[in-house]
C-alpha positions as CSV (number, residue, x, y, z in Angstrom):
1,M,-36.7,-196.8,-8.8
2,K,-36.3,-196.1,-12.5
3,K,-33.3,-194.8,-14.5
4,I,-33.0,-193.0,-17.8
5,Q,-30.0,-191.7,-19.6
6,G,-29.6,-189.0,-22.2
7,N,-28.7,-185.4,-22.9
8,I,-30.4,-183.4,-20.1
9,I,-31.7,-179.9,-20.9
10,D,-31.3,-177.8,-17.8
11,L,-33.6,-174.8,-18.4
12,F,-32.6,-172.9,-15.2
13,N,-28.8,-173.0,-15.8
14,K,-29.3,-172.9,-19.6
15,K,-27.1,-175.8,-20.4
16,V,-27.2,-179.3,-22.0
17,F,-25.2,-182.2,-20.6
18,G,-25.0,-186.0,-20.8
19,G,-26.4,-187.5,-17.7
20,T,-28.6,-190.0,-15.8
21,I,-31.9,-189.4,-14.0
22,I,-33.0,-191.7,-11.1
23,F,-36.7,-191.4,-10.4
24,N,-39.9,-192.9,-9.2
25,D,-42.9,-190.4,-9.0
26,T,-40.3,-187.7,-8.2
27,I,-36.8,-187.2,-9.4
28,I,-34.4,-188.6,-6.9
29,K,-31.1,-187.7,-8.5
30,I,-29.7,-186.1,-11.6
31,S,-26.1,-187.1,-12.4
32,E,-24.0,-185.0,-14.8
33,E,-21.7,-187.3,-16.6
34,G,-20.1,-185.2,-19.3
35,K,-20.8,-183.1,-22.3
36,E,-23.7,-183.3,-24.7
37,K,-23.4,-186.5,-26.8
38,S,-24.6,-186.9,-30.4
39,S,-25.6,-190.5,-29.7
40,Y,-28.0,-189.6,-27.0
41,N,-31.7,-188.6,-27.0
42,Y,-32.6,-185.4,-25.2
43,I,-34.6,-185.2,-21.9
44,L,-36.4,-182.1,-21.0
45,P,-39.4,-180.9,-18.9
46,G,-42.9,-181.8,-20.3
47,L,-44.8,-179.2,-22.3
48,I,-47.7,-177.2,-20.9
49,D,-50.7,-175.6,-22.7
50,S,-51.1,-172.4,-20.7
51,H,-54.7,-171.8,-21.9
52,V,-57.0,-174.2,-23.6
53,H,-60.7,-175.0,-23.7
54,I,-60.7,-178.8,-23.7
55,E,-64.3,-178.8,-25.0
56,S,-63.1,-177.3,-28.3
57,S,-61.4,-180.6,-29.1
58,M,-64.9,-182.2,-29.0
59,L,-63.4,-184.7,-26.6
60,V,-63.8,-185.2,-22.9
61,P,-60.7,-184.5,-20.8
62,S,-59.7,-188.1,-20.5
63,E,-59.7,-188.6,-24.2
64,F,-58.0,-185.2,-24.8
65,A,-55.2,-186.4,-22.5
66,R,-54.7,-189.7,-24.4
67,I,-53.8,-187.7,-27.5
68,A,-52.0,-184.8,-25.9
69,V,-49.4,-187.0,-24.2
70,K,-48.2,-188.3,-27.6
71,H,-47.1,-184.8,-28.4
72,G,-45.2,-184.3,-25.1
73,T,-47.8,-182.4,-23.2
74,V,-47.9,-183.2,-19.5
75,A,-50.3,-180.6,-18.3
76,C,-52.7,-177.9,-19.4
77,V,-54.4,-174.9,-17.8
78,S,-58.0,-175.3,-18.9
79,D,-60.9,-172.9,-18.6
80,P,-64.1,-175.0,-18.5
81,H,-65.9,-171.9,-19.8
82,E,-67.7,-173.7,-22.6
83,I,-69.4,-176.5,-20.7
84,A,-70.1,-174.0,-17.8
85,N,-72.1,-171.8,-20.2
86,I,-74.3,-174.9,-20.9
87,L,-74.5,-176.6,-17.5
88,G,-73.1,-174.2,-14.9
89,V,-71.2,-175.6,-11.9
90,K,-72.4,-179.1,-12.8
91,G,-70.4,-178.8,-16.0
92,V,-67.3,-177.8,-14.1
93,D,-67.7,-180.8,-11.8
94,F,-68.0,-183.0,-14.8
95,M,-64.6,-181.8,-16.1
96,L,-63.0,-182.3,-12.7
97,N,-64.4,-185.8,-12.3
98,N,-63.6,-187.1,-15.8
99,S,-60.1,-185.6,-15.8
100,S,-59.3,-187.3,-12.5
101,M,-59.6,-190.7,-14.1
102,V,-56.3,-190.4,-16.1
103,P,-52.6,-189.7,-15.3
104,F,-52.5,-186.3,-16.8
105,K,-52.2,-182.9,-15.1
106,F,-55.3,-180.8,-15.7
107,Y,-55.6,-177.4,-13.9
108,F,-59.0,-175.9,-14.2
109,G,-60.2,-172.4,-13.6
110,A,-63.4,-170.9,-12.3
111,P,-65.3,-169.6,-15.3
112,S,-65.8,-165.9,-14.9
113,C,-68.2,-165.2,-17.7
114,V,-71.3,-167.4,-17.5
115,P,-73.0,-166.1,-19.5
116,A,-70.3,-164.3,-21.4
117,T,-72.6,-161.3,-22.0
118,P,-76.2,-160.4,-21.3
119,F,-76.8,-160.2,-25.0
120,E,-77.1,-163.9,-25.6
121,T,-78.9,-166.9,-24.0
122,A,-76.8,-169.4,-22.2
123,G,-77.8,-172.5,-20.3
124,A,-76.6,-171.3,-16.9
125,I,-75.5,-168.4,-14.7
126,I,-72.5,-168.4,-12.5
127,K,-72.6,-165.4,-10.1
128,A,-69.9,-164.0,-7.8
129,E,-71.2,-166.0,-4.8
130,D,-70.9,-169.2,-6.9
131,I,-67.3,-168.3,-7.7
132,V,-66.7,-168.0,-3.9
133,Q,-68.0,-171.6,-3.5
134,I,-66.1,-172.9,-6.5
135,F,-62.8,-171.6,-5.0
136,K,-63.3,-173.8,-2.0
137,N,-62.2,-176.6,-4.2
138,E,-58.4,-176.5,-4.2
139,K,-58.3,-178.1,-7.6
140,I,-59.5,-174.8,-9.1
141,K,-56.3,-172.9,-9.7
142,Y,-57.4,-169.5,-11.1
143,L,-60.2,-167.3,-12.3
144,G,-61.0,-167.9,-16.0
145,E,-60.6,-165.3,-18.7
146,V,-62.5,-162.1,-17.9
147,M,-64.0,-161.6,-21.3
148,N,-66.3,-158.8,-20.4
149,F,-63.6,-156.1,-20.2
150,P,-66.1,-153.2,-20.6
151,A,-67.7,-154.4,-17.3
152,V,-64.3,-154.3,-15.6
153,I,-63.6,-150.8,-16.9
154,N,-67.0,-149.6,-15.9
155,N,-66.8,-151.0,-12.3
156,D,-69.6,-153.6,-12.7
157,A,-70.2,-154.9,-9.2
158,E,-70.8,-158.5,-10.3
159,V,-67.7,-158.8,-12.3
160,L,-65.5,-157.1,-9.7
161,G,-67.0,-159.5,-7.1
162,K,-65.6,-162.4,-9.0
163,I,-62.3,-160.8,-9.3
164,N,-62.2,-160.0,-5.6
165,A,-63.1,-163.6,-4.8
166,A,-60.0,-164.7,-6.8
167,K,-57.8,-162.1,-5.0
168,A,-59.1,-163.2,-1.6
169,T,-58.0,-166.8,-2.2
170,G,-54.6,-165.9,-3.9
171,R,-55.7,-167.1,-7.3
172,V,-54.4,-165.5,-10.5
173,I,-56.8,-163.9,-12.9
174,D,-56.8,-164.6,-16.6
175,G,-57.6,-161.9,-19.1
176,H,-59.2,-161.5,-22.5
177,A,-59.0,-158.1,-24.0
178,P,-58.5,-158.0,-27.8
179,G,-57.3,-154.6,-29.0
180,L,-57.6,-152.9,-25.6
181,R,-55.1,-150.1,-25.2
182,G,-54.2,-146.9,-23.3
183,E,-56.1,-145.8,-20.2
184,A,-58.7,-148.5,-20.6
185,L,-56.1,-151.2,-20.6
186,K,-54.4,-149.7,-17.5
187,K,-57.6,-149.8,-15.6
188,Y,-58.3,-153.4,-16.8
189,I,-54.9,-154.6,-15.6
190,S,-55.1,-152.6,-12.4
191,A,-58.1,-154.7,-11.4
192,G,-55.6,-157.6,-11.0
193,I,-55.9,-159.3,-14.4
194,S,-52.6,-160.9,-15.3
195,T,-52.7,-162.4,-18.7
196,D,-54.0,-162.0,-22.2
197,H,-54.2,-164.5,-25.1
198,E,-56.1,-162.3,-27.5
199,C,-53.3,-160.0,-28.8
200,F,-53.2,-159.9,-32.6
201,M,-50.7,-157.1,-33.1
202,L,-47.1,-156.9,-31.8
203,D,-47.3,-153.4,-30.5
204,E,-50.4,-154.2,-28.6
205,A,-48.6,-157.1,-26.9
206,I,-45.6,-155.0,-26.1
207,E,-47.8,-152.3,-24.4
208,K,-49.5,-155.0,-22.3
209,I,-46.1,-156.5,-21.3
210,S,-44.9,-153.0,-20.3
211,L,-47.8,-152.8,-17.9
212,G,-46.9,-156.1,-16.3
213,M,-49.3,-158.4,-18.2
214,K,-48.1,-161.9,-19.4
215,I,-48.9,-162.6,-23.0
216,L,-50.0,-166.1,-24.1
217,I,-49.0,-166.7,-27.7
218,R,-51.7,-168.7,-29.4
219,K,-51.7,-171.2,-32.3
220,G,-55.1,-172.8,-32.5
221,S,-57.4,-174.2,-35.1
222,A,-59.1,-170.9,-36.0
223,A,-57.0,-168.2,-34.2
224,N,-53.3,-168.2,-34.9
225,N,-51.2,-165.2,-33.7
226,F,-47.9,-167.1,-33.4
227,N,-46.1,-165.5,-36.3
228,D,-47.2,-162.0,-35.4
229,L,-46.0,-162.4,-31.8
230,L,-43.1,-164.8,-32.3
231,S,-40.4,-162.2,-31.6
232,L,-41.6,-161.8,-28.0
233,I,-40.2,-165.2,-27.2
234,S,-36.7,-163.7,-27.8
235,T,-37.2,-160.3,-26.4
236,N,-39.5,-161.1,-23.4
237,S,-39.1,-164.8,-22.7
238,D,-40.0,-164.4,-19.0
239,M,-43.3,-162.7,-19.9
240,V,-44.8,-165.1,-22.5
241,M,-46.4,-168.5,-22.5
242,L,-47.6,-170.8,-25.3
243,C,-51.2,-171.9,-25.8
244,S,-53.7,-173.5,-28.2
245,D,-56.8,-171.9,-26.8
246,D,-59.1,-173.9,-29.1
247,L,-58.0,-177.0,-31.0
248,H,-60.3,-179.2,-33.0
249,P,-59.6,-182.9,-33.1
250,D,-58.1,-183.0,-36.6
251,D,-55.4,-180.6,-35.5
252,L,-54.9,-182.2,-32.1
253,I,-54.0,-185.6,-33.5
254,L,-51.2,-183.8,-35.6
255,G,-49.7,-181.9,-32.7
256,H,-50.1,-179.7,-29.7
257,I,-47.6,-177.3,-28.0
258,N,-44.8,-179.3,-29.6
259,E,-45.9,-177.7,-32.9
260,L,-45.3,-174.2,-31.5
261,V,-41.9,-175.2,-30.3
262,K,-41.1,-176.7,-33.7
263,S,-42.2,-173.5,-35.4
264,G,-40.0,-171.5,-33.1
265,I,-37.0,-173.7,-33.9
266,R,-37.5,-173.3,-37.6
267,Y,-37.5,-169.5,-37.1
268,G,-34.3,-169.7,-35.2
269,I,-35.6,-168.9,-31.8
270,N,-33.2,-169.9,-29.0
271,I,-34.3,-173.3,-27.5
272,F,-34.0,-172.1,-23.9
273,H,-36.3,-169.1,-24.6
274,L,-38.8,-171.4,-26.3
275,L,-38.8,-173.9,-23.5
276,T,-39.0,-171.2,-20.8
277,A,-42.2,-170.1,-22.4
278,A,-43.5,-173.7,-22.9
279,C,-42.5,-175.2,-19.6
280,I,-41.3,-172.8,-16.8
281,N,-43.5,-169.8,-17.1
282,P,-46.9,-171.6,-16.8
283,V,-45.7,-173.5,-13.8
284,Q,-44.5,-170.4,-12.0
285,H,-47.4,-168.2,-13.0
286,Y,-50.2,-170.6,-12.1
287,K,-48.4,-172.3,-9.3
288,L,-48.7,-175.8,-10.9
289,D,-47.6,-179.0,-9.3
290,V,-45.6,-179.9,-12.4
291,G,-41.9,-180.9,-12.4
292,L,-39.3,-178.9,-14.2
293,L,-36.5,-181.6,-14.3
294,R,-34.9,-180.8,-11.0
295,E,-34.1,-183.1,-8.1
296,K,-37.2,-183.5,-5.8
297,D,-39.5,-182.3,-8.6
298,F,-42.3,-184.5,-9.9
299,A,-40.9,-186.7,-12.7
300,D,-42.8,-184.9,-15.5
301,F,-40.5,-185.0,-18.5
302,I,-40.3,-186.0,-22.1
303,V,-37.7,-187.6,-24.4
304,I,-37.1,-186.2,-27.9
305,D,-34.8,-187.3,-30.7
306,N,-32.9,-184.1,-31.3
307,L,-33.2,-180.3,-31.0
308,N,-33.9,-179.7,-34.6
309,D,-36.8,-182.0,-35.4
310,F,-38.1,-182.1,-31.8
311,N,-39.9,-185.5,-32.3
312,V,-41.3,-186.7,-29.0
313,K,-40.3,-190.3,-28.3
314,Q,-41.5,-190.7,-24.7
315,T,-43.7,-188.8,-22.2
316,Y,-43.5,-189.3,-18.4
317,I,-46.0,-187.9,-15.8
318,N,-45.2,-188.5,-12.1
319,G,-42.7,-191.1,-13.3
320,E,-45.2,-193.1,-15.3
321,L,-44.6,-193.7,-19.0
322,V,-47.8,-192.4,-20.6
323,A,-46.7,-192.3,-24.3
324,E,-44.1,-193.9,-26.4
325,N,-43.2,-193.7,-30.1
326,G,-46.5,-192.1,-31.0
327,N,-48.6,-194.4,-29.0
328,S,-50.7,-193.4,-26.0
329,L,-50.4,-195.7,-23.0
330,I,-53.4,-194.1,-21.2
331,K,-56.4,-196.3,-21.1
332,R,-59.9,-195.1,-22.2
333,V,-62.5,-194.6,-19.5
334,E,-66.2,-194.6,-19.4
335,T,-68.0,-191.4,-18.6
336,E,-71.5,-190.1,-17.9
337,K,-73.4,-188.2,-20.6
338,I,-74.9,-184.9,-19.4
339,N,-76.7,-182.4,-21.7
340,F,-79.1,-179.4,-21.9
341,F,-81.1,-179.2,-25.2
342,N,-84.6,-177.9,-25.0
343,T,-85.8,-176.6,-28.4
344,Q,-88.2,-178.0,-31.0
345,L,-87.7,-178.6,-34.7
346,K,-87.8,-175.5,-36.9
347,Q,-89.7,-174.6,-40.0
348,I,-88.3,-173.4,-43.3
349,E,-90.1,-170.1,-43.0
350,D,-88.4,-169.4,-39.7
351,F,-85.2,-168.5,-41.7
352,A,-86.8,-166.1,-44.0
353,I,-85.8,-162.4,-43.9
354,K,-88.4,-159.9,-45.0
355,S,-86.9,-157.0,-47.0
356,E,-87.5,-153.4,-46.0
357,N,-87.6,-150.3,-48.2
358,N,-83.9,-150.5,-48.2
359,S,-82.3,-153.8,-49.2
360,V,-78.8,-152.8,-48.1
361,V,-77.8,-154.9,-45.1
362,K,-74.9,-155.3,-42.7
363,V,-72.9,-158.4,-43.4
364,I,-70.5,-160.3,-41.2
365,E,-67.2,-160.8,-43.0
366,A,-65.4,-163.9,-41.7
367,I,-61.6,-163.8,-41.7
368,D,-59.7,-167.1,-42.2
369,Q,-57.8,-168.3,-39.2
370,Q,-59.0,-165.4,-37.1
371,I,-61.9,-165.0,-34.7
372,I,-62.3,-161.3,-35.3
373,T,-64.6,-160.3,-38.2
374,K,-65.4,-157.2,-40.2
375,S,-68.7,-155.4,-40.7
376,I,-69.4,-154.7,-44.4
377,E,-72.5,-153.5,-46.3
378,Q,-74.2,-155.2,-49.2
379,E,-77.3,-154.7,-51.3
380,L,-79.2,-157.9,-51.8
381,K,-81.9,-159.1,-54.2
382,S,-85.3,-160.2,-53.0
383,I,-88.2,-162.3,-54.2
384,N,-91.8,-161.8,-53.0
385,G,-90.5,-159.4,-50.4
386,F,-87.9,-161.7,-48.9
387,L,-84.1,-161.3,-49.1
388,L,-81.9,-163.9,-50.8
389,S,-78.4,-165.2,-50.4
390,D,-76.1,-164.2,-53.3
391,I,-73.7,-167.0,-54.2
392,E,-71.9,-165.0,-56.8
393,K,-70.9,-162.4,-54.2
394,D,-70.4,-165.1,-51.5
395,I,-73.1,-163.7,-49.3
396,L,-75.0,-166.5,-47.4
397,K,-77.4,-166.7,-44.6
398,I,-76.3,-167.3,-41.1
399,T,-78.5,-168.3,-38.2
400,V,-78.2,-168.7,-34.5
401,V,-80.9,-170.9,-32.9
402,N,-81.5,-170.9,-29.1
403,R,-81.0,-174.4,-27.9
404,Y,-82.3,-173.8,-24.4
405,N,-85.8,-172.4,-25.3
406,N,-88.1,-172.9,-28.2
407,L,-87.8,-169.4,-29.8
408,K,-87.6,-168.0,-33.3
409,P,-84.1,-168.2,-34.8
410,A,-81.9,-165.0,-35.3
411,V,-80.9,-164.7,-39.0
412,A,-78.4,-162.5,-40.8
413,F,-75.9,-162.6,-43.6
414,I,-72.2,-163.6,-43.8
415,K,-69.4,-163.5,-46.3
416,N,-66.4,-165.7,-47.0
417,F,-67.8,-169.2,-46.3
418,G,-67.9,-169.8,-50.0
419,L,-70.6,-172.5,-50.1
420,K,-72.1,-173.0,-53.5
421,R,-74.7,-175.4,-52.2
422,G,-75.8,-177.0,-49.0
423,A,-75.5,-175.9,-45.4
424,I,-73.4,-176.6,-42.3
425,A,-74.3,-176.4,-38.6
426,S,-72.8,-176.8,-35.2
427,S,-73.9,-176.7,-31.6
428,I,-70.3,-175.6,-30.7
429,A,-70.9,-171.9,-30.9
430,H,-68.9,-169.8,-28.5
431,D,-69.8,-168.8,-25.9
432,S,-73.3,-169.9,-25.2
433,H,-73.3,-172.9,-27.6
434,N,-76.6,-172.3,-29.2
435,I,-76.9,-173.8,-32.7
436,V,-75.0,-171.8,-35.4
437,A,-75.5,-172.5,-39.1
438,V,-74.6,-171.2,-42.6
439,G,-76.4,-172.2,-45.7
440,V,-77.3,-171.4,-49.3
441,T,-81.1,-171.9,-49.1
442,D,-83.6,-171.6,-46.3
443,Y,-84.5,-175.3,-46.8
444,E,-80.9,-176.5,-46.4
445,L,-80.3,-174.1,-43.5
446,C,-83.4,-175.6,-41.8
447,E,-82.3,-179.2,-42.5
448,A,-78.9,-178.6,-41.0
449,V,-80.3,-177.0,-37.8
450,N,-83.0,-179.7,-37.4
451,S,-80.4,-182.5,-37.8
452,L,-78.7,-181.2,-34.6
453,I,-81.9,-180.7,-32.7
454,E,-82.8,-184.4,-33.4
455,V,-79.5,-185.7,-31.9
456,K,-79.2,-183.0,-29.3
457,G,-75.9,-181.6,-30.4
458,G,-73.0,-182.1,-32.8
459,I,-71.9,-180.8,-36.2
460,S,-73.7,-181.5,-39.5
461,V,-73.4,-181.1,-43.2
462,I,-76.3,-181.0,-45.7
463,Y,-75.1,-181.6,-49.3
464,N,-76.6,-182.8,-52.5
465,G,-79.7,-184.0,-50.6
466,N,-77.5,-186.0,-48.2
467,K,-77.0,-185.5,-44.5
468,R,-73.9,-186.3,-42.4
469,I,-73.7,-185.8,-38.6
470,L,-71.0,-186.1,-36.0
471,P,-73.0,-186.4,-32.7
472,L,-71.7,-184.7,-29.6
473,P,-73.9,-186.2,-26.8
474,I,-72.1,-184.6,-23.9
475,A,-73.4,-181.1,-23.4
476,G,-73.8,-181.0,-27.2
477,I,-70.1,-180.1,-27.5
478,M,-68.2,-183.3,-26.6
479,T,-68.1,-187.0,-27.0
480,D,-66.4,-189.8,-25.1
481,E,-65.7,-191.7,-28.4
482,D,-62.1,-192.6,-29.3
483,G,-60.3,-189.4,-30.2
484,N,-58.6,-190.7,-33.3
485,K,-62.0,-191.9,-34.6
486,V,-63.6,-188.6,-33.9
487,A,-60.7,-186.8,-35.6
488,Q,-61.2,-188.9,-38.8
489,E,-64.9,-188.3,-38.9
490,Y,-64.3,-184.6,-38.5
491,I,-61.7,-184.6,-41.3
492,E,-64.2,-186.2,-43.6
493,L,-66.8,-183.6,-42.7
494,N,-64.3,-180.8,-43.5
495,K,-63.5,-182.4,-46.8
496,I,-67.2,-182.4,-47.8
497,V,-67.5,-178.7,-46.8
498,K,-64.5,-177.8,-49.0
499,Q,-66.0,-179.7,-51.9
500,M,-69.1,-177.5,-51.4
501,G,-67.0,-174.5,-52.1
502,C,-65.6,-173.4,-48.7
503,N,-61.9,-172.3,-48.7
504,L,-61.6,-171.6,-45.0
505,H,-58.8,-173.5,-43.2
506,A,-61.1,-174.7,-40.5
507,P,-64.8,-174.1,-41.5
508,F,-66.4,-175.5,-38.4
509,M,-64.0,-173.7,-36.1
510,T,-64.6,-170.4,-37.8
511,L,-68.3,-171.0,-37.7
512,S,-68.2,-171.6,-34.0
513,F,-66.8,-168.1,-33.4
514,M,-69.4,-166.3,-35.4
515,A,-71.6,-166.0,-32.3
516,L,-68.7,-164.8,-30.1
517,L,-70.0,-161.4,-29.2
518,V,-67.0,-160.2,-27.1
519,I,-64.7,-160.3,-30.2
520,P,-65.3,-157.5,-32.8
521,E,-66.5,-156.4,-35.2
522,L,-69.9,-157.9,-36.1
523,K,-71.4,-161.1,-34.7
524,L,-74.8,-162.8,-34.3
525,S,-76.4,-164.0,-31.1
526,D,-79.6,-165.8,-30.7
527,K,-81.1,-162.4,-29.9
528,G,-79.8,-160.6,-33.0
529,L,-77.0,-158.9,-34.8
530,F,-74.3,-157.5,-32.4
531,D,-71.7,-154.8,-32.8
532,G,-68.6,-155.9,-30.8
533,N,-67.0,-152.5,-30.9
534,K,-70.0,-150.6,-29.5
535,F,-71.1,-153.6,-27.5
536,E,-74.7,-153.2,-28.5
537,F,-77.3,-154.7,-30.9
538,V,-77.6,-153.2,-34.3
539,S,-80.2,-153.4,-37.1
540,L,-79.6,-155.8,-40.0
541,F,-80.6,-153.0,-42.4
542,V,-78.4,-150.0,-43.1
């Protein structure tokens, strides 16, 4: 048996007291020994990320865990949607197998949208009958975010079959419905969908809560709705959870859910409301086997220095000390490398756009720290009948290249990447993870794309005639390299991109969402330019 002493935070009775905890893998006894003491550290339940795509960290689950525990995270609810869109059920199995090698509590869902839409090319298809089979694995806790909300509203048999499979096995169903309101929202929720992490307006979140939906407040590398929805933690603490959704490695090494808690503390949010959202609500909603600092619970808890700075000193999972004083005690593990890359090198002329009688085009306007975009119109110059980027107006070319088949790239224009020279590319491109790239010239765009085809996935920068690549050999979106090393390489790539003129907070994260068709307004798939409001392809030319 082990013993730890400190100020114990009792979330259920909303009190703090000096005491002692006796534990092994579970908590045997909690002794209350007096009032809160200034000389003590604080002991509280471990933090939980209520919605994350591990793949966005570019790290395999075991490596993600090694970093997350340093920040007080003991568990996460993870949708393996990204790798499933590349490798199908085989990808889900990979995540389960790798995550089982470390003492961290991963709870995976069955991906509901593979492919996310019929308007893009993915590497796999997961049908309703596949979901039924996946749910035979008790480790699969829920149905992953139902992104195709028009299909739910229009009674699509395939999508409803997946939802019914979840209902039949008592699994909860995650949602994804940015901007959905009114009668359409009511129908979406009535299908059994219980959460949404895509609210970007407070009144939208309040409407969803009024209809019984739980709201996941997100602070990720590209999408950050925390400040907009912060007040919900005070007014509706039982109906909200905290999540990162997508977190790139440079942000993960700095913090995780603890950063959301710290932000809430700075804004004066009651600590019990904050920790209810960060600890209790995910456990109760998803029925997780995670302890909440009660006798007979699993010994999943953290030790912090004080309630103002919230610096994590120790993390325990099932009674095992897994992190201490900023150091992870979880050992690295070896893992298999699985992938699906089946396209050939491209030619410069593949990225040319022939002008029409009208040179006014629709342009994707990227928005910093958001995954939504705007659709704008711009007249462009042409030479020899081909449209050009316009650096002065910050209009550059964007391409999405099918990685699963050797087909001609889709090419359009984008604003707000700010590059004055060079190109950047990534095979992390939600949701199908084809290659997405932005560049100043066709030559540089082609170089960036080909650099990733050669290594079968990663992120790359072409600048001043130089090439720099971070390979991601696992599904083209992850690596099993040391997480801190990967983060430093990623930081260096971001620095180079900023030197090339980009002012976006997270250039590669923003780039990765420019092919995400289910988020309005205008996006690009490997099949062409797509209107996310109308849910249909549109012409590049106005």
